[in-house]
N, C-alpha and C positions, 0 to 999 in steps of 0.2 A: 517558662524557664528563663532565668536571668543569666546573661552573658557576663563573664568575668573578664574585664579588659586586661588585667594582669596575667591571667591564665592564657588568654589568646596570644598576647605578645610573647609570653615565655615559650609557648609551644611553637609559634612561628619562628622565633629566633633559634630555638633548638634544632628544628628541622633544617633551617638555613645552614647552620654550622655542620650538620651531618652530611649535607649535600653541597658543600660550599663550591666545589669546582664547577659543578653543573649550573648552580645558581649564578656563578660568576660569568659563565658563557652567556646566559640569558641577559644579564646586566650589560655585558659588552655589546651584545646585539642591539640593545636599546640605545646605548651610547653611540654606536656606529650610525644609527638612524639620525641622531642629533647632529653628528659631524657631517653627514651627508646633506642634511637640511641647511646647515650653516654654509657649507661649500656651495650649494645651489644659490643661496642668497648672495654670497660673495661673487660668484661668477656672473650673476645677473647684473650686479652693480658694475663690474669690470666691463661687461659687454656694452653698457651704455657709452663707455668711452672708447671701446675697441670693438666695433661692430662685427669684425671677423670672428669673434668668439661667441657670437649669438647662438651658433649651433651647439656649442658645448653647453651653454647655459640651458638651452632647450632640452638637450638630452638628459641633463641632470634633473630638470624639472619633471620630465616624464618618468624617470626612475623613482623620484620621491613620491610622485602621485601614485605610481604603481604600488609602492610599498604601503602607503597610507590606505589606499582603497582596497587592495586585494590581500596583502600579506598581514598587516597589523591586526585586523579583526580576528582572523583565524589564529594568529599567534597568541593573542590574548586568551582565547578560549582554550587553546592547546596547553598553555602554561597551567591553567586551572585544572584541566583534566589530568595533567601529569602530577600536580600537587596532590590531587585527590587520590591518585594511585599510591603515592608515597604514604599517605595517611592510612590507607587500607592495607598497607604492607604487601601490596601487590604491584610492585614496580613494573612499569612498562617503559618502553623506549619513547623518546620524545617524538620520533617519527610516527609511532603508533598513536600517540596522543594527538598529533596533528591530523592524522587520517580520521580520527573520531570526531573531528569538527565538521565532517561532511554533512551537508544538509542544514547546517546551522548558520551559515554565513549571512544570508539575507535577514534572518531573524535578529542576529546580533547587530547588524548594520542598522536595521530599523529601530531597534531600541536605543542605539547610540544617537540616532537622529532625533528621536523623541526627547532624549535628555538634553540635546543641544537646544531644542525649542524651549525647554525649561530655563536655560541660561539666557535666552534672548532679552528678557526684561532688563538685564544688567547692562545692555548696550547704552542706556541713558547715562551711565557713569563713566563712559569711555574717556571723556575729556574733563571729568571732574577731579578735584584734588582728592588724592587717596583712592581714586577709582579702581586701580588694580587691587588694592587691599580689600575693598568692598566686594569686588567680584570674586576674589579668592575665598572670602568667608562665605559668600552666598553659595559658591560651588561646593563647599564642604557640607553645607546643610542639605543641598539637593542630592549629592553623591551618597550621603548617609541614609537618605530616605529610600534609595534603591540599592542598599548595600549588598543584598543577597541576589540581585537580579542576574548578573553575569555568571556567577558560580552555578546558579540554577540552570541557565541556558547551557552552560558547558557540560555539566555533570549528568543532568537528567535526560531521558529520551525526549524526543520532540513532542511538544504538547501545546496547549493554549493557555492564555491568561497568565503569562509569566509576570506581567506588571502587577496584576492584582495579587497574585500569590506572594510576590516579593514584598509588597507593602504589608500584607497580612502577617508574614513571618517576622518582620522587623518590629511589629507592634510590641510595646513594652520593653524593647531593647534599643530604641532609637538613640537614646543618650549614650549608650555604650558604643554604638556604631559611630556616632559623632565624635566621641573621644578618641576612638581608634583613627578616624580620619584626620583629626586635628594633630595627633601625636606624630603620625607617619607622613602626612602630606602638607597640612596647612601651616604648622609651625615652621618646618624647614622653608616653605615658600615665603613666609613672613620674614624670617631671618635673612633670606636672600634679598628681599625688598629693602631691609634696613641697610645692608651693605651697599646696595645700589644707590640709596639716598646719600650715604656717607661719601661714596666715591664719585658722585655726580660730577661730570665735567672732566673725568680722567679716563679717556677711552681705553687705554691699555689695561688699567686695573679692572674696569667694567667687563672687558672681554674675558679676562681670566676668572673673574668672579662667576660669570655665566658658565664657563667651561667646568669649573669646580662644582658649581651647583648641579649642573646636569649630570656630571659623573657620580656625585653622591646620590642624586635622585635615582639614577639607573641601578645603583646597588641597593637602594631601599625598596624599589618597586617589587622585587620578588617577595619581600616580607609583607608588603601591602596586599598582594594577591593571595598569599598564603593565609593571612588573617581573614580575608573574605571567605575563602574556602572553609576554614575552620568554623567560622560563625555560621555559615550556611549548614554545614554538617550537623552542628549542634542543634540548630533551630528546627531543622526539618524532621527531627525525631521527637520533638516536644508533643 
């Protein structure tokens, strides 16, 4: 079965519009995490000059780590479970979707760790010219390779060989998955890099470019996740 990029995008955007208020809440939660991370970095820098604020910086660091390690992996799965219920016309509450992630936490964290290992070779480009751009492109190719992995973990009962099954499902549709990744993630990231280069040396402008990019990304993310769920649903029945 061949995946239609246009059809997947159209269906994702249509569902986004139908459930905009709830989608916006998800986006704002994602953006709140970015704000919290930025605040933590800011407080850490201030604490270097004002040691009495070190406990505030430490508390924020603990909160951010808690969110990253405990909350985000399950939130990622819960969003996909909820999206799947929308597509099945069997809407469930987001709380119920979150509860259905029970027993899948370590599996998702393990898969995320394995994907991080795939990104490790790109460390050699850390200090190279256009290193960020090269790593962004590489990430797109790797992410597309495992395009159906996390929807599979989220939606299906616990099983084995998720990585192998995910790779098997995407065979013949890798280019379509890559195009979807490029359209919704890689191209916006590249455009952000262009603005960063243009405003290099202007801290105020760079700060607001970062904020705007993260805000836009937060509102694009639900469409990205929805597209992954739609692709998985189509391919698992082939």
